[in-house]
C-alpha positions as CSV (number, residue, x, y, z in Angstrom):
1,S,0.0,0.0,0.0
2,I,1.0,3.6,-0.4
3,K,0.3,6.3,2.1
4,E,1.3,9.9,2.9
5,G,3.4,10.4,6.0
6,Y,6.4,12.3,7.2
7,K,9.5,11.1,9.0
8,V,12.0,13.9,9.8
9,G,14.6,14.2,7.0
10,A,13.0,11.5,4.9
11,R,11.4,11.9,1.5
12,G,9.9,8.5,1.6
13,S,10.3,5.0,3.1
14,Y,9.4,1.4,2.5
15,R,8.6,-1.1,5.2
16,K,8.3,-4.7,4.0
17,G,5.4,-6.8,5.3
18,K,5.0,-10.5,5.9
19,S,4.3,-10.9,2.2
20,D,4.9,-8.9,-1.0
21,E,1.4,-7.6,-0.9
22,T,1.6,-6.2,2.7
23,G,4.6,-3.8,2.3
24,V,4.0,-0.1,2.9
25,I,5.5,2.8,1.0
26,T,5.2,6.1,2.8
27,I,5.8,9.4,0.9
28,N,6.3,12.8,2.4
29,P,3.1,14.8,1.5
30,N,5.1,18.1,1.5
31,L,6.9,17.2,-1.7
32,S,5.6,18.4,-5.1
33,E,3.6,15.9,-7.2
34,S,6.7,15.3,-9.4
35,E,8.9,14.7,-6.4
36,Q,6.4,12.3,-4.9
37,K,6.4,10.2,-8.1
38,E,10.1,10.0,-8.1
39,V,10.2,9.0,-4.4
40,M,7.5,6.4,-5.1
41,T,9.6,5.0,-7.9
42,H,12.6,4.8,-5.7
43,E,10.7,3.1,-2.9
44,L,9.2,0.6,-5.4
45,G,12.8,-0.4,-6.1
46,H,12.9,-1.8,-2.5
47,T,9.8,-4.0,-3.0
48,D,11.9,-6.9,-4.5
49,R,12.7,-7.7,-0.8
50,K,16.5,-7.4,-1.7
51,I,16.3,-10.5,-3.8
52,L,18.6,-9.0,-6.5
53,T,21.0,-7.2,-4.1
54,G,21.2,-10.0,-1.6
55,D,23.5,-11.9,-3.9
56,R,27.1,-11.5,-2.8
57,S,28.5,-11.1,-6.4
58,V,25.9,-8.4,-7.2
59,R,26.7,-6.5,-4.0
60,K,30.4,-6.7,-4.9
61,E,29.8,-5.4,-8.4
62,I,27.6,-2.6,-7.2
63,G,30.1,-1.7,-4.4
64,E,33.1,-1.7,-6.6
65,R,31.5,1.1,-8.7
66,N,30.0,3.1,-5.8
67,P,32.2,5.9,-4.5
68,Y,30.2,6.2,-1.2
69,Y,30.7,2.5,-0.5
70,K,34.4,2.7,-1.3
71,K,34.8,5.7,1.0
72,L,32.9,3.9,3.8
73,V,35.0,0.7,3.5
74,G,38.2,2.9,3.6
75,L,37.0,4.7,6.7
76,L,36.0,1.4,8.4
77,S,39.4,-0.1,7.6
78,E,41.0,2.6,9.7
79,E,38.5,2.1,12.6
80,K,40.2,0.7,15.8
81,G,37.4,-1.6,16.9
82,E,36.0,-5.0,15.8
83,I,34.5,-3.8,12.5
84,G,37.9,-2.2,11.5
85,E,39.7,-5.4,12.4
86,N,37.3,-7.5,10.4
87,I,37.5,-5.2,7.3
88,R,41.3,-5.1,7.4
89,K,41.5,-8.9,7.7
90,L,39.2,-9.4,4.7
91,L,41.0,-6.7,2.6
92,N,44.4,-8.4,3.4
93,E,43.0,-11.8,2.3
94,G,41.6,-10.3,-0.9
95,D,38.0,-11.0,0.2
96,P,37.8,-14.3,-1.7
97,E,34.2,-14.9,-0.7
98,N,32.9,-11.4,-1.4
99,T,31.9,-11.0,2.3
100,I,32.9,-7.3,2.8
101,P,29.6,-6.0,1.4
102,N,27.6,-8.3,3.8
103,V,29.8,-7.4,6.8
104,V,29.4,-3.7,6.1
105,N,25.7,-3.9,5.4
106,D,25.1,-6.0,8.6
107,W,27.1,-3.6,10.7
108,L,25.4,-0.5,9.2
109,Y,22.0,-1.9,9.9
110,Y,22.4,-1.3,13.6
111,K,24.0,2.1,13.4
112,D,22.2,5.5,13.1
113,A,24.0,8.5,11.6
114,K,25.1,9.7,15.0
115,D,26.7,6.4,15.9
116,L,28.3,6.2,12.5
117,A,29.7,9.8,12.8
118,K,31.2,9.1,16.2
119,T,32.7,5.7,15.2
120,L,34.3,7.1,12.0
121,N,35.1,10.5,13.4
122,I,33.1,12.3,10.6
123,E,30.3,14.9,10.5
124,E,26.8,13.6,11.1
125,N,25.6,14.8,7.7
126,E,28.4,12.9,5.9
127,A,27.6,9.8,8.0
128,N,23.9,10.1,7.1
129,T,24.8,10.3,3.4
130,L,27.3,7.4,3.6
131,K,24.9,5.2,5.5
132,W,22.3,5.6,2.8
133,A,24.3,5.9,-0.4
134,A,26.7,3.1,0.3
135,A,24.0,0.5,0.5
136,P,23.6,-1.7,-2.7
137,Y,19.8,-1.8,-2.4
138,E,19.7,2.0,-2.3
139,V,21.8,2.2,-5.5
140,R,19.5,-0.3,-7.1
141,S,16.4,1.8,-6.1
142,E,18.1,4.9,-7.5
143,L,18.5,2.9,-10.7
144,V,14.8,2.2,-10.8
145,K,14.2,5.9,-10.3
146,L,16.7,6.9,-13.0
147,R,14.9,4.6,-15.4
148,Y,11.7,6.3,-14.6
149,Q,13.3,9.7,-15.1
150,L,14.8,8.7,-18.4
151,E,11.5,7.4,-19.7
152,K,9.6,10.4,-18.4
153,E,12.0,12.7,-20.4
154,G,11.6,10.5,-23.5
155,I,15.3,9.7,-23.5
156,Y,15.5,5.9,-22.9
157,K,13.0,3.1,-22.2
158,S,14.4,0.1,-20.3
159,T,11.3,-2.1,-20.8
160,G,10.5,-4.1,-24.0
161,D,13.3,-5.2,-26.3
162,Y,16.8,-4.7,-24.9
163,K,18.5,-1.5,-26.0
164,E,22.0,-0.6,-24.7
165,F,22.2,2.4,-22.4
166,T,24.9,4.8,-23.7
167,K,26.9,7.9,-22.7
168,D,24.6,9.8,-25.0
169,H,21.5,8.8,-23.0
170,L,23.4,9.8,-19.8
171,N,24.4,13.2,-21.1
172,K,20.9,13.9,-22.2
173,I,19.4,13.2,-18.8
174,K,22.0,15.4,-17.1
175,K,20.9,18.3,-19.3
176,T,17.3,18.0,-18.1
177,K,15.6,19.5,-15.0
178,Q,15.0,16.0,-13.7
179,G,14.7,15.6,-9.9
180,K,17.3,14.3,-7.5
181,N,19.2,11.1,-8.2
182,I,22.4,10.2,-6.3
183,L,23.7,8.5,-9.5
184,L,23.8,11.9,-11.1
185,D,25.4,13.9,-8.3
186,G,28.8,13.9,-9.9
187,K,30.5,11.4,-7.5
188,F,29.6,8.3,-9.6
189,K,31.7,7.9,-12.7
190,D,29.7,8.0,-16.0
191,K,31.1,4.6,-17.0
192,D,29.8,3.1,-13.8
193,V,26.3,4.5,-14.1
194,I,26.3,3.2,-17.7
195,W,27.4,-0.2,-16.4
196,Y,24.7,-0.2,-13.7
197,M,22.1,0.6,-16.3
198,N,23.1,-2.2,-18.6
199,N,23.8,-4.9,-15.9
200,I,21.7,-4.4,-12.8
């Protein structure tokens, strides 16, 4: 179901239910209609119950191209406690089982931005962004939203017969007045956004 609601600092949220049919998407009613549609599209990206992003190899592929994830892993590897020790050990071993994304995700699950900021000695705003943007399922949901934005602008349609997403498509969406999308914030490399679009 979809309902209006407001959680401080949030544009929207998804809470999974006991079955696919009982999940709830909440959208901030203070947003414009256009923003609400984009938020809804992002939150719909979470309704797969992390089936796609639960796979270790997919998490690894997403993480390797995600500047926020790489920054978070770098900061965690310098942390003096147990999480830092675990990350350093896995990095030194070359992470043969692709477990770093799961270790990071499981650790993040129990941390709020304030805890994360204190642990990593960073500002709370940065911690909040890292906590959200480093997660593979958030990148996947931003991809769902980007596909919506591209189709809305008449640039690219990802349904129907496969058509490769190109740099030309990406350049066109960047020139529009489309809404927010972390994949277009300048931190992600163009080649990585293109890879995501063609592979995730």
